[in-house]
C-alpha angles and dihedrals in degrees: 000000000000117000116250135210106263109180150313115277133196126205132179133218127168092344095309121120111223117200122207145169119235119215125185131001135287116267094056130091107302116230135175115206120206123197130211134264113305091359126104144212091291086073088092098045095106095040105047099057087064092059134076144194093032135116107211135186109196103198132208099221116225112289092020135095112336097341124109126262124251117256121271092255092053134062145195105273103150096241088071087065091058090066092045093053093047090049090054091050090050092050089050089051093239114152091179128018144156130248134221113191134178123201107313087012089056091053090050089049091055091051092048091050089054096042097048104021093159091062103045118079100174138002121199108194120196116202094323126111130178128301113286104262112244124196115247092237089066092064098098094053091042091056091046091051092047093052092049093047094044088056093046098047093036089062096043129094126220119261111269118217124205093231140009094255092059090054090054092047090053088066093043089058097032131123087283105039115225135196110254095248091052092050091048091053092052090045092057088069103022106046120081132186124234119229090233091050135273135080133253141177107258101224126125106258089219088073085079093061123099120262116263093229130017125204122250121227090262091052092053093044090055091058092047093047090056096054115111098164123102108262129203121185121195114197117196112228093218098037118143089217109076111178120240115245093255092052093050092046090052092047094049090052088082102097096207094051117132107203119202132178119203135178117258144066131286091286095046091139090061099039135057093312095057095111092049091050091047091053093048094049092043091056091047096049096046 
């Protein structure tokens, strides 16, 4: 029997309210699903109805969708998300669980699997690799860039569209083009209306700022070496995000990695290939 959307959930970690969608019932394989950059929990709406025997929390990561924003003295370096995800798992009472991650959510999933290997059983990664390794001697300029961009984006306001349809079209024609239906699904959760009129995508603008610190190759390798979970990676044939050779080499260093290539674009799990992705992930998780 296909899993169904059950209800909206709210979790809390370090003063931030984290919104989520709950799919399926307790007693089945527990899973936390993590969306990509500037997306939201609706990212999995076309995929999950094609799956069964799972209990899934599809999370709005901090600064996205209906979740709260990080404080002004914080930021959106991806290691912060590790703590948020583990807090959600703890509040669900899940000692071990699986992960489904897309893009940025896939990168976070890899880091979680290395940080808490004893708690992660499986990780299904959809068109997301590992962080781009950055040499240690680039750290000073990385911090300088992050400070400048945090100031710039912290003071900026989201783009306001005259009507809802224009907000949807902005994602259709965005930096990662989306099929209209996929953009509309994300907009249902991600677009808000201003009291004075107009519509905007409710994401923290600081998500567009550079990370304060980036991991070196050795840092990333240490996470991958610690992973004990089964790992499946789905690469989209028409993705706009082709991994650099060093990223792919790092990723393939995980001995238990199952590598799959599927037709589709970066958001293949939300577009026409959603059922195929669901079947592949379902088989992997169970």
